[in-house]
N, CA, C and O atoms as a GROMACS GRO file, in nm:
protein
  460
    1UNK      N    1  -2.429  -0.479  -6.454
    1UNK     CA    2  -2.304  -0.523  -6.445
    1UNK      C    3  -2.200  -0.429  -6.369
    1UNK      O    4  -2.114  -0.474  -6.294
    2UNK      N    5  -2.217  -0.292  -6.395
    2UNK     CA    6  -2.128  -0.194  -6.317
    2UNK      C    7  -2.190  -0.180  -6.172
    2UNK      O    8  -2.113  -0.157  -6.079
    3UNK      N    9  -2.304  -0.190  -6.152
    3UNK     CA   10  -2.360  -0.186  -6.026
    3UNK      C   11  -2.326  -0.290  -5.949
    3UNK      O   12  -2.302  -0.267  -5.830
    4UNK      N   13  -2.317  -0.426  -5.999
    4UNK     CA   14  -2.276  -0.536  -5.915
    4UNK      C   15  -2.138  -0.536  -5.887
    4UNK      O   16  -2.100  -0.581  -5.779
    5UNK      N   17  -2.048  -0.488  -5.978
    5UNK     CA   18  -1.906  -0.477  -5.958
    5UNK      C   19  -1.874  -0.372  -5.850
    5UNK      O   20  -1.786  -0.391  -5.766
    6UNK      N   21  -1.949  -0.263  -5.854
    6UNK     CA   22  -1.941  -0.153  -5.767
    6UNK      C   23  -1.966  -0.198  -5.622
    6UNK      O   24  -1.892  -0.170  -5.528
    7UNK      N   25  -2.093  -0.280  -5.616
    7UNK     CA   26  -2.143  -0.361  -5.482
    7UNK      C   27  -2.039  -0.455  -5.428
    7UNK      O   28  -2.022  -0.458  -5.306
    8UNK      N   29  -1.967  -0.533  -5.509
    8UNK     CA   30  -1.863  -0.612  -5.458
    8UNK      C   31  -1.748  -0.554  -5.422
    8UNK      O   32  -1.695  -0.608  -5.325
    9UNK      N   33  -1.681  -0.446  -5.476
    9UNK     CA   34  -1.580  -0.365  -5.433
    9UNK      C   35  -1.627  -0.302  -5.294
    9UNK      O   36  -1.550  -0.307  -5.198
   10UNK      N   37  -1.734  -0.251  -5.284
   10UNK     CA   38  -1.774  -0.183  -5.154
   10UNK      C   39  -1.775  -0.302  -5.047
   10UNK      O   40  -1.717  -0.297  -4.939
   11UNK      N   41  -1.844  -0.399  -5.091
   11UNK     CA   42  -1.848  -0.515  -4.996
   11UNK      C   43  -1.688  -0.566  -4.939
   11UNK      O   44  -1.668  -0.598  -4.822
   12UNK      N   45  -1.602  -0.565  -5.028
   12UNK     CA   46  -1.465  -0.600  -5.016
   12UNK      C   47  -1.394  -0.494  -4.929
   12UNK      O   48  -1.300  -0.524  -4.855
   13UNK      N   49  -1.440  -0.381  -4.940
   13UNK     CA   50  -1.374  -0.270  -4.862
   13UNK      C   51  -1.424  -0.268  -4.729
   13UNK      O   52  -1.344  -0.248  -4.637
   14UNK      N   53  -1.552  -0.288  -4.704
   14UNK     CA   54  -1.611  -0.303  -4.571
   14UNK      C   55  -1.564  -0.414  -4.505
   14UNK      O   56  -1.539  -0.398  -4.386
   15UNK      N   57  -1.541  -0.541  -4.563
   15UNK     CA   58  -1.493  -0.645  -4.502
   15UNK      C   59  -1.334  -0.635  -4.440
   15UNK      O   60  -1.296  -0.683  -4.333
   16UNK      N   61  -1.270  -0.574  -4.519
   16UNK     CA   62  -1.128  -0.538  -4.496
   16UNK      C   63  -1.123  -0.423  -4.372
   16UNK      O   64  -1.033  -0.420  -4.287
   17UNK      N   65  -1.223  -0.340  -4.377
   17UNK     CA   66  -1.221  -0.242  -4.249
   17UNK      C   67  -1.269  -0.313  -4.148
   17UNK      O   68  -1.219  -0.286  -4.038
   18UNK      N   69  -1.359  -0.406  -4.151
   18UNK     CA   70  -1.384  -0.484  -4.026
   18UNK      C   71  -1.285  -0.555  -3.979
   18UNK      O   72  -1.260  -0.558  -3.859
   19UNK      N   73  -1.218  -0.619  -4.069
   19UNK     CA   74  -1.103  -0.718  -4.022
   19UNK      C   75  -0.993  -0.618  -3.959
   19UNK      O   76  -0.934  -0.650  -3.856
   20UNK      N   77  -0.967  -0.497  -4.023
   20UNK     CA   78  -0.860  -0.430  -3.961
   20UNK      C   79  -0.908  -0.388  -3.826
   20UNK      O   80  -0.830  -0.392  -3.731
   21UNK      N   81  -1.028  -0.349  -3.809
   21UNK     CA   82  -1.088  -0.302  -3.656
   21UNK      C   83  -1.078  -0.402  -3.565
   21UNK      O   84  -1.042  -0.376  -3.451
   22UNK      N   85  -1.110  -0.531  -3.605
   22UNK     CA   86  -1.076  -0.644  -3.517
   22UNK      C   87  -0.936  -0.666  -3.481
   22UNK      O   88  -0.902  -0.698  -3.367
   23UNK      N   89  -0.856  -0.648  -3.578
   23UNK     CA   90  -0.704  -0.663  -3.555
   23UNK      C   91  -0.659  -0.548  -3.445
   23UNK      O   92  -0.592  -0.581  -3.348
   24UNK      N   93  -0.696  -0.424  -3.465
   24UNK     CA   94  -0.662  -0.302  -3.382
   24UNK      C   95  -0.742  -0.328  -3.247
   24UNK      O   96  -0.692  -0.276  -3.147
   25UNK      N   97  -0.829  -0.382  -3.235
   25UNK     CA   98  -0.906  -0.417  -3.109
   25UNK      C   99  -0.844  -0.524  -3.035
   25UNK      O  100  -0.863  -0.525  -2.914
   26UNK      N  101  -0.771  -0.616  -3.088
   26UNK     CA  102  -0.704  -0.713  -3.019
   26UNK      C  103  -0.576  -0.652  -2.975
   26UNK      O  104  -0.539  -0.686  -2.863
   27UNK      N  105  -0.504  -0.572  -3.039
   27UNK     CA  106  -0.383  -0.510  -3.013
   27UNK      C  107  -0.416  -0.411  -2.906
   27UNK      O  108  -0.328  -0.394  -2.821
   28UNK      N  109  -0.515  -0.349  -2.895
   28UNK     CA  110  -0.561  -0.267  -2.757
   28UNK      C  111  -0.577  -0.341  -2.666
   28UNK      O  112  -0.511  -0.316  -2.565
   29UNK      N  113  -0.659  -0.446  -2.665
   29UNK     CA  114  -0.670  -0.535  -2.551
   29UNK      C  115  -0.562  -0.595  -2.470
   29UNK      O  116  -0.559  -0.617  -2.348
   30UNK      N  117  -0.451  -0.623  -2.585
   30UNK     CA  118  -0.333  -0.680  -2.514
   30UNK      C  119  -0.249  -0.558  -2.454
   30UNK      O  120  -0.178  -0.573  -2.354
   31UNK      N  121  -0.260  -0.447  -2.516
   31UNK     CA  122  -0.188  -0.334  -2.440
   31UNK      C  123  -0.258  -0.298  -2.321
   31UNK      O  124  -0.186  -0.264  -2.227
   32UNK      N  125  -0.382  -0.296  -2.302
   32UNK     CA  126  -0.467  -0.266  -2.179
   32UNK      C  127  -0.418  -0.364  -2.076
   32UNK      O  128  -0.380  -0.323  -1.967
   33UNK      N  129  -0.417  -0.502  -2.110
   33UNK     CA  130  -0.369  -0.608  -2.030
   33UNK      C  131  -0.213  -0.576  -1.965
   33UNK      O  132  -0.181  -0.597  -1.848
   34UNK      N  133  -0.144  -0.531  -2.050
   34UNK     CA  134  -0.002  -0.494  -2.018
   34UNK      C  135  -0.008  -0.374  -1.905
   34UNK      O  136   0.052  -0.378  -1.797
   35UNK      N  137  -0.076  -0.288  -1.942
   35UNK     CA  138  -0.075  -0.157  -1.860
   35UNK      C  139  -0.129  -0.213  -1.722
   35UNK      O  140  -0.073  -0.179  -1.618
   36UNK      N  141  -0.231  -0.292  -1.723
   36UNK     CA  142  -0.302  -0.331  -1.599
   36UNK      C  143  -0.196  -0.414  -1.502
   36UNK      O  144  -0.197  -0.407  -1.379
   37UNK      N  145  -0.119  -0.483  -1.570
   37UNK     CA  146  -0.012  -0.553  -1.487
   37UNK      C  147   0.093  -0.455  -1.426
   37UNK      O  148   0.139  -0.470  -1.313
   38UNK      N  149   0.126  -0.358  -1.507
   38UNK     CA  150   0.212  -0.251  -1.467
   38UNK      C  151   0.165  -0.148  -1.362
   38UNK      O  152   0.247  -0.071  -1.312
   39UNK      N  153   0.034  -0.146  -1.329
   39UNK     CA  154  -0.029  -0.046  -1.278
   39UNK      C  155   0.039  -0.049  -1.122
   39UNK      O  156   0.077   0.060  -1.081
   40UNK      N  157   0.054  -0.142  -1.051
   40UNK     CA  158   0.098  -0.139  -0.906
   40UNK      C  159   0.228  -0.088  -0.912
   40UNK      O  160   0.265  -0.010  -0.825
   41UNK      N  161   0.309  -0.125  -1.012
   41UNK     CA  162   0.461  -0.071  -1.020
   41UNK      C  163   0.450   0.085  -1.045
   41UNK      O  164   0.523   0.159  -0.980
   42UNK      N  165   0.381   0.127  -1.117
   42UNK     CA  166   0.376   0.268  -1.179
   42UNK      C  167   0.321   0.336  -1.056
   42UNK      O  168   0.366   0.450  -1.041
   43UNK      N  169   0.240   0.298  -0.970
   43UNK     CA  170   0.188   0.357  -0.856
   43UNK      C  171   0.299   0.383  -0.740
   43UNK      O  172   0.322   0.491  -0.685
   44UNK      N  173   0.362   0.262  -0.718
   44UNK     CA  174   0.478   0.267  -0.613
   44UNK      C  175   0.585   0.356  -0.669
   44UNK      O  176   0.645   0.429  -0.591
   45UNK      N  177   0.615   0.356  -0.804
   45UNK     CA  178   0.708   0.466  -0.854
   45UNK      C  179   0.664   0.599  -0.838
   45UNK      O  180   0.734   0.681  -0.777
   46UNK      N  181   0.556   0.628  -0.886
   46UNK     CA  182   0.496   0.765  -0.852
   46UNK      C  183   0.504   0.813  -0.698
   46UNK      O  184   0.550   0.921  -0.661
   47UNK      N  185   0.454   0.721  -0.622
   47UNK     CA  186   0.473   0.744  -0.463
   47UNK      C  187   0.618   0.778  -0.431
   47UNK      O  188   0.644   0.876  -0.362
   48UNK      N  189   0.712   0.699  -0.481
   48UNK     CA  190   0.859   0.715  -0.452
   48UNK      C  191   0.909   0.847  -0.492
   48UNK      O  192   0.988   0.913  -0.424
   49UNK      N  193   0.849   0.892  -0.630
   49UNK     CA  194   0.892   1.014  -0.662
   49UNK      C  195   0.844   1.139  -0.581
   49UNK      O  196   0.918   1.232  -0.550
   50UNK      N  197   0.715   1.130  -0.550
   50UNK     CA  198   0.650   1.216  -0.459
   50UNK      C  199   0.732   1.220  -0.323
   50UNK      O  200   0.765   1.330  -0.277
   51UNK      N  201   0.764   1.102  -0.259
   51UNK     CA  202   0.846   1.109  -0.143
   51UNK      C  203   0.976   1.182  -0.160
   51UNK      O  204   1.014   1.266  -0.078
   52UNK      N  205   1.043   1.149  -0.266
   52UNK     CA  206   1.169   1.212  -0.288
   52UNK      C  207   1.168   1.376  -0.324
   52UNK      O  208   1.258   1.456  -0.298
   53UNK      N  209   1.059   1.402  -0.382
   53UNK     CA  210   1.043   1.554  -0.406
   53UNK      C  211   1.027   1.620  -0.262
   53UNK      O  212   1.093   1.718  -0.229
   54UNK      N  213   0.937   1.560  -0.180
   54UNK     CA  214   0.902   1.611  -0.045
   54UNK      C  215   1.036   1.625   0.039
   54UNK      O  216   1.060   1.725   0.106
   55UNK      N  217   1.125   1.513   0.028
   55UNK     CA  218   1.237   1.518   0.097
   55UNK      C  219   1.334   1.626   0.051
   55UNK      O  220   1.401   1.690   0.132
   56UNK      N  221   1.343   1.646  -0.091
   56UNK     CA  222   1.428   1.732  -0.118
   56UNK      C  223   1.375   1.885  -0.100
   56UNK      O  224   1.457   1.976  -0.089
   57UNK      N  225   1.239   1.910  -0.098
   57UNK     CA  226   1.201   2.038  -0.050
   57UNK      C  227   1.232   2.058   0.080
   57UNK      O  228   1.282   2.165   0.114
   58UNK      N  229   1.208   1.956   0.171
   58UNK     CA  230   1.264   1.974   0.314
   58UNK      C  231   1.395   2.000   0.348
   58UNK      O  232   1.425   2.070   0.444
   59UNK      N  233   1.480   1.943   0.268
   59UNK     CA  234   1.631   1.975   0.273
   59UNK      C  235   1.642   2.118   0.230
   59UNK      O  236   1.706   2.197   0.299
   60UNK      N  237   1.585   2.155   0.122
   60UNK     CA  238   1.596   2.301   0.071
   60UNK      C  239   1.558   2.402   0.177
   60UNK      O  240   1.624   2.505   0.195
   61UNK      N  241   1.440   2.365   0.253
   61UNK     CA  242   1.378   2.454   0.351
   61UNK      C  243   1.490   2.459   0.451
   61UNK      O  244   1.543   2.569   0.471
   62UNK      N  245   1.537   2.345   0.521
   62UNK     CA  246   1.634   2.335   0.614
   62UNK      C  247   1.747   2.424   0.567
   62UNK      O  248   1.781   2.513   0.645
   63UNK      N  249   1.804   2.414   0.464
   63UNK     CA  250   1.922   2.478   0.416
   63UNK      C  251   1.895   2.634   0.426
   63UNK      O  252   1.972   2.708   0.486
   64UNK      N  253   1.778   2.678   0.361
   64UNK     CA  254   1.742   2.808   0.390
   64UNK      C  255   1.728   2.878   0.510
   64UNK      O  256   1.755   2.998   0.525
   65UNK      N  257   1.679   2.786   0.613
   65UNK     CA  258   1.641   2.853   0.746
   65UNK      C  259   1.776   2.859   0.814
   65UNK      O  260   1.800   2.954   0.889
   66UNK      N  261   1.866   2.763   0.795
   66UNK     CA  262   1.988   2.743   0.879
   66UNK      C  263   2.069   2.855   0.836
   66UNK      O  264   2.082   2.877   0.715
   67UNK      N  265   2.131   2.935   0.930
   67UNK     CA  266   2.234   3.034   0.872
   67UNK      C  267   2.354   2.962   0.834
   67UNK      O  268   2.384   2.856   0.890
   68UNK      N  269   2.430   3.015   0.736
   68UNK     CA  270   2.554   2.984   0.701
   68UNK      C  271   2.671   2.967   0.775
   68UNK      O  272   2.744   2.869   0.788
   69UNK      N  273   2.678   3.105   0.831
   69UNK     CA  274   2.777   3.141   0.930
   69UNK      C  275   2.716   3.198   1.052
   69UNK      O  276   2.619   3.274   1.049
   70UNK      N  277   2.776   3.158   1.159
   70UNK     CA  278   2.716   3.194   1.278
   70UNK      C  279   2.786   3.325   1.331
   70UNK      O  280   2.906   3.340   1.307
   71UNK      N  281   2.722   3.415   1.397
   71UNK     CA  282   2.782   3.544   1.443
   71UNK      C  283   2.910   3.512   1.539
   71UNK      O  284   2.900   3.444   1.642
   72UNK      N  285   3.011   3.559   1.501
   72UNK     CA  286   3.116   3.532   1.601
   72UNK      C  287   3.183   3.668   1.621
   72UNK      O  288   3.285   3.710   1.566
   73UNK      N  289   3.102   3.731   1.716
   73UNK     CA  290   3.147   3.874   1.761
   73UNK      C  291   3.260   3.890   1.848
   73UNK      O  292   3.324   3.995   1.852
   74UNK      N  293   3.290   3.775   1.929
   74UNK     CA  294   3.406   3.758   2.046
   74UNK      C  295   3.511   3.706   1.971
   74UNK      O  296   3.625   3.733   2.010
   75UNK      N  297   3.495   3.633   1.863
   75UNK     CA  298   3.609   3.561   1.795
   75UNK      C  299   3.695   3.659   1.699
   75UNK      O  300   3.640   3.707   1.600
   76UNK      N  301   3.816   3.686   1.727
   76UNK     CA  302   3.884   3.771   1.650
   76UNK      C  303   3.999   3.682   1.545
   76UNK      O  304   4.088   3.732   1.477
   77UNK      N  305   3.964   3.540   1.556
   77UNK     CA  306   4.049   3.454   1.477
   77UNK      C  307   4.018   3.492   1.326
   77UNK      O  308   3.901   3.520   1.297
   78UNK      N  309   4.106   3.495   1.238
   78UNK     CA  310   4.090   3.499   1.095
   78UNK      C  311   4.007   3.380   1.032
   78UNK      O  312   4.017   3.264   1.072
   79UNK      N  313   3.933   3.417   0.940
   79UNK     CA  314   3.842   3.298   0.865
   79UNK      C  315   3.911   3.284   0.730
   79UNK      O  316   3.958   3.382   0.671
   80UNK      N  317   3.916   3.167   0.686
   80UNK     CA  318   3.965   3.101   0.562
   80UNK      C  319   3.870   3.053   0.477
   80UNK      O  320   3.793   2.967   0.520
   81UNK      N  321   3.860   3.096   0.356
   81UNK     CA  322   3.760   3.040   0.267
   81UNK      C  323   3.833   2.944   0.161
   81UNK      O  324   3.936   2.989   0.111
   82UNK      N  325   3.798   2.837   0.128
   82UNK     CA  326   3.844   2.744   0.013
   82UNK      C  327   3.774   2.787  -0.110
   82UNK      O  328   3.665   2.842  -0.098
   83UNK      N  329   3.822   2.769  -0.219
   83UNK     CA  330   3.779   2.774  -0.342
   83UNK      C  331   3.678   2.664  -0.362
   83UNK      O  332   3.710   2.550  -0.327
   84UNK      N  333   3.576   2.685  -0.408
   84UNK     CA  334   3.489   2.590  -0.461
   84UNK      C  335   3.534   2.512  -0.568
   84UNK      O  336   3.583   2.571  -0.664
   85UNK      N  337   3.526   2.372  -0.570
   85UNK     CA  338   3.570   2.292  -0.689
   85UNK      C  339   3.463   2.287  -0.782
   85UNK      O  340   3.348   2.278  -0.739
   86UNK      N  341   3.489   2.293  -0.925
   86UNK     CA  342   3.375   2.258  -1.023
   86UNK      C  343   3.298   2.132  -0.996
   86UNK      O  344   3.355   2.040  -0.938
   87UNK      N  345   3.190   2.121  -1.029
   87UNK     CA  346   3.107   1.985  -1.024
   87UNK      C  347   3.160   1.897  -1.090
   87UNK      O  348   3.188   1.934  -1.204
   88UNK      N  349   3.188   1.786  -1.062
   88UNK     CA  350   3.239   1.688  -1.158
   88UNK      C  351   3.109   1.595  -1.222
   88UNK      O  352   3.022   1.563  -1.141
   89UNK      N  353   3.096   1.560  -1.334
   89UNK     CA  354   3.001   1.490  -1.372
   89UNK      C  355   3.020   1.346  -1.317
   89UNK      O  356   3.125   1.283  -1.332
   90UNK      N  357   2.900   1.294  -1.245
   90UNK     CA  358   2.904   1.151  -1.207
   90UNK      C  359   2.854   1.054  -1.328
   90UNK      O  360   2.748   1.079  -1.387
   91UNK      N  361   2.920   0.962  -1.357
   91UNK     CA  362   2.864   0.878  -1.462
   91UNK      C  363   2.744   0.815  -1.430
   91UNK      O  364   2.730   0.777  -1.314
   92UNK      N  365   2.651   0.797  -1.512
   92UNK     CA  366   2.524   0.741  -1.498
   92UNK      C  367   2.408   0.827  -1.423
   92UNK      O  368   2.297   0.788  -1.389
   93UNK      N  369   2.460   0.941  -1.409
   93UNK     CA  370   2.356   1.031  -1.322
   93UNK      C  371   2.313   1.150  -1.431
   93UNK      O  372   2.391   1.226  -1.488
   94UNK      N  373   2.187   1.146  -1.444
   94UNK     CA  374   2.121   1.252  -1.531
   94UNK      C  375   2.048   1.364  -1.468
   94UNK      O  376   1.996   1.334  -1.361
   95UNK      N  377   2.032   1.486  -1.510
   95UNK     CA  378   1.951   1.574  -1.456
   95UNK      C  379   1.808   1.563  -1.499
   95UNK      O  380   1.774   1.551  -1.617
   96UNK      N  381   1.731   1.568  -1.402
   96UNK     CA  382   1.577   1.558  -1.420
   96UNK      C  383   1.527   1.685  -1.371
   96UNK      O  384   1.574   1.733  -1.268
   97UNK      N  385   1.432   1.746  -1.438
   97UNK     CA  386   1.382   1.878  -1.388
   97UNK      C  387   1.250   1.861  -1.344
   97UNK      O  388   1.220   1.950  -1.264
   98UNK      N  389   1.153   1.775  -1.366
   98UNK     CA  390   1.044   1.757  -1.312
   98UNK      C  391   0.998   1.609  -1.293
   98UNK      O  392   1.072   1.518  -1.330
   99UNK      N  393   0.875   1.584  -1.236
   99UNK     CA  394   0.830   1.447  -1.230
   99UNK      C  395   0.780   1.404  -1.364
   99UNK      O  396   0.786   1.282  -1.381
  100UNK      N  397   0.743   1.460  -1.445
  100UNK     CA  398   0.716   1.418  -1.600
  100UNK      C  399   0.830   1.370  -1.657
  100UNK      O  400   0.826   1.264  -1.719
  101UNK      N  401   0.941   1.438  -1.643
  101UNK     CA  402   1.080   1.376  -1.702
  101UNK      C  403   1.109   1.274  -1.644
  101UNK      O  404   1.136   1.177  -1.714
  102UNK      N  405   1.113   1.262  -1.514
  102UNK     CA  406   1.147   1.159  -1.454
  102UNK      C  407   1.080   1.016  -1.482
  102UNK      O  408   1.144   0.910  -1.491
  103UNK      N  409   0.938   1.031  -1.495
  103UNK     CA  410   0.846   0.926  -1.532
  103UNK      C  411   0.885   0.890  -1.676
  103UNK      O  412   0.895   0.770  -1.701
  104UNK      N  413   0.908   0.978  -1.774
  104UNK     CA  414   0.943   0.954  -1.913
  104UNK      C  415   1.084   0.889  -1.925
  104UNK      O  416   1.108   0.811  -2.018
  105UNK      N  417   1.174   0.920  -1.835
  105UNK     CA  418   1.314   0.846  -1.848
  105UNK      C  419   1.294   0.706  -1.773
  105UNK      O  420   1.374   0.615  -1.793
  106UNK      N  421   1.192   0.690  -1.690
  106UNK     CA  422   1.173   0.556  -1.634
  106UNK      C  423   1.124   0.476  -1.754
  106UNK      O  424   1.185   0.372  -1.780
  107UNK      N  425   1.025   0.510  -1.825
  107UNK     CA  426   0.974   0.454  -1.934
  107UNK      C  427   1.060   0.397  -2.060
  107UNK      O  428   1.059   0.287  -2.115
  108UNK      N  429   1.135   0.516  -2.082
  108UNK     CA  430   1.262   0.478  -2.191
  108UNK      C  431   1.344   0.376  -2.127
  108UNK      O  432   1.374   0.278  -2.195
  109UNK      N  433   1.388   0.385  -2.001
  109UNK     CA  434   1.490   0.288  -1.946
  109UNK      C  435   1.427   0.144  -1.952
  109UNK      O  436   1.504   0.050  -1.973
  110UNK      N  437   1.288   0.119  -1.934
  110UNK     CA  438   1.231   0.004  -1.942
  110UNK      C  439   1.211  -0.041  -2.079
  110UNK      O  440   1.223  -0.162  -2.099
  111UNK      N  441   1.185   0.029  -2.169
  111UNK     CA  442   1.177  -0.002  -2.310
  111UNK      C  443   1.331  -0.055  -2.360
  111UNK      O  444   1.346  -0.151  -2.436
  112UNK      N  445   1.423   0.011  -2.312
  112UNK     CA  446   1.562  -0.025  -2.355
  112UNK      C  447   1.623  -0.154  -2.301
  112UNK      O  448   1.714  -0.214  -2.358
  113UNK      N  449   1.551  -0.199  -2.161
  113UNK     CA  450   1.592  -0.320  -2.118
  113UNK      C  451   1.518  -0.427  -2.183
  113UNK      O  452   1.560  -0.542  -2.186
  114UNK      N  453   1.410  -0.391  -2.234
  114UNK     CA  454   1.333  -0.504  -2.294
  114UNK      C  455   1.398  -0.538  -2.443
  114UNK      O  456   1.404  -0.652  -2.490
  115UNK      N  457   1.441  -0.431  -2.502
  115UNK     CA  458   1.502  -0.450  -2.641
  115UNK      C  459   1.636  -0.525  -2.645
  115UNK      O  460   1.692  -0.544  -2.753
   0.00000   0.00000   0.00000
Protein backbone atom coordinates (compact mmCIF):
# COMPACT_ATOMS: atom_id res chain seq x y z
CA UNK A 1 0.00 0.00 0.00
CA UNK A 2 2.78 2.48 0.93
CA UNK A 3 4.72 1.59 -2.23
CA UNK A 4 1.69 2.29 -4.41
CA UNK A 5 1.05 5.61 -2.68
CA UNK A 6 4.71 6.59 -3.12
CA UNK A 7 4.54 5.64 -6.81
CA UNK A 8 1.40 7.75 -7.30
CA UNK A 9 3.05 10.78 -5.63
CA UNK A 10 6.13 10.40 -7.83
CA UNK A 11 3.97 10.06 -10.96
CA UNK A 12 1.99 13.18 -10.00
CA UNK A 13 5.18 15.17 -9.38
CA UNK A 14 6.69 14.03 -12.68
CA UNK A 15 3.50 14.95 -14.55
CA UNK A 16 3.56 18.39 -12.92
CA UNK A 17 7.21 18.86 -13.84
CA UNK A 18 6.51 17.89 -17.46
CA UNK A 19 3.55 20.27 -17.64
CA UNK A 20 5.60 23.13 -16.18
CA UNK A 21 8.42 22.37 -18.65
CA UNK A 22 5.94 22.57 -21.53
CA UNK A 23 4.59 25.90 -20.18
CA UNK A 24 8.11 27.37 -19.93
CA UNK A 25 8.93 26.07 -23.42
CA UNK A 26 5.91 27.90 -24.88
CA UNK A 27 6.88 31.14 -23.11
CA UNK A 28 10.45 30.89 -24.43
CA UNK A 29 9.11 30.23 -27.94
CA UNK A 30 6.96 33.38 -27.77
CA UNK A 31 9.92 35.39 -26.44
CA UNK A 32 12.20 34.16 -29.22
CA UNK A 33 9.57 35.16 -31.79
CA UNK A 34 9.39 38.68 -30.34
CA UNK A 35 13.18 38.96 -30.34
CA UNK A 36 13.35 37.78 -33.95
CA UNK A 37 10.90 40.57 -34.91
CA UNK A 38 13.04 43.15 -33.09
CA UNK A 39 16.35 42.00 -34.57
CA UNK A 40 16.37 44.40 -37.58
CA UNK A 41 15.40 47.31 -35.34
CA UNK A 42 18.13 46.50 -32.82
CA UNK A 43 20.72 46.15 -35.61
CA UNK A 44 19.76 49.55 -37.04
CA UNK A 45 19.90 51.08 -33.58
CA UNK A 46 23.32 49.56 -32.94
CA UNK A 47 24.62 50.88 -36.26
CA UNK A 48 23.27 54.35 -35.45
CA UNK A 49 25.02 54.24 -32.07
CA UNK A 50 28.29 53.18 -33.70
CA UNK A 51 27.96 55.98 -36.26
CA UNK A 52 27.30 58.57 -33.55
CA UNK A 53 30.28 57.31 -31.51
CA UNK A 54 32.48 57.64 -34.59
CA UNK A 55 31.24 61.17 -35.30
CA UNK A 56 31.79 62.23 -31.69
CA UNK A 57 35.30 60.79 -31.78
CA UNK A 58 35.96 62.67 -35.03
CA UNK A 59 34.68 65.90 -33.50
CA UNK A 60 36.92 65.43 -30.45
CA UNK A 61 39.89 64.79 -32.70
CA UNK A 62 39.15 67.92 -34.73
CA UNK A 63 38.91 69.99 -31.56
CA UNK A 64 42.23 68.62 -30.26
CA UNK A 65 44.06 69.22 -33.54
CA UNK A 66 42.77 72.74 -34.12
CA UNK A 67 44.49 75.40 -32.02
CA UNK A 68 42.19 77.40 -29.76
CA UNK A 69 43.97 80.71 -30.32
CA UNK A 70 45.91 81.66 -33.38
CA UNK A 71 49.24 83.33 -32.82
CA UNK A 72 48.84 87.06 -33.18
CA UNK A 73 52.38 88.35 -32.95
CA UNK A 74 51.72 91.55 -34.89
CA UNK A 75 48.38 92.25 -33.22
CA UNK A 76 48.71 94.53 -30.23
CA UNK A 77 44.97 94.78 -29.60
CA UNK A 78 43.81 93.68 -26.15
CA UNK A 79 41.99 90.39 -25.91
CA UNK A 80 38.89 90.05 -23.80
CA UNK A 81 37.70 86.80 -22.30
CA UNK A 82 34.16 86.23 -21.14
CA UNK A 83 33.20 84.05 -18.23
CA UNK A 84 31.89 80.66 -19.06
CA UNK A 85 28.28 80.15 -18.16
CA UNK A 86 27.42 77.09 -16.11
CA UNK A 87 25.86 74.36 -18.17
CA UNK A 88 22.13 74.37 -17.84
CA UNK A 89 20.37 71.02 -17.81
CA UNK A 90 18.27 70.46 -20.89
CA UNK A 91 14.96 68.77 -20.09
CA UNK A 92 14.73 65.26 -21.48
CA UNK A 93 18.48 64.85 -21.98
CA UNK A 94 20.29 62.18 -19.99
CA UNK A 95 24.01 61.54 -19.68
CA UNK A 96 25.06 58.27 -21.34
CA UNK A 97 28.53 56.99 -20.61
CA UNK A 98 28.88 54.07 -23.03
CA UNK A 99 27.07 51.96 -25.62
CA UNK A 100 25.75 49.46 -23.07
CA UNK A 101 24.14 52.23 -21.06
CA UNK A 102 22.58 53.63 -24.23
CA UNK A 103 21.16 50.24 -25.27
CA UNK A 104 19.86 49.63 -21.71
CA UNK A 105 18.09 53.01 -21.71
CA UNK A 106 16.58 52.18 -25.12
CA UNK A 107 15.04 48.99 -23.78
CA UNK A 108 13.86 50.74 -20.60
CA UNK A 109 12.16 53.40 -22.71
CA UNK A 110 10.53 50.82 -24.99
CA UNK A 111 9.22 48.91 -21.95
CA UNK A 112 7.83 52.12 -20.48
CA UNK A 113 6.02 52.92 -23.75
CA UNK A 114 4.33 49.51 -23.81
CA UNK A 115 3.14 49.79 -20.22
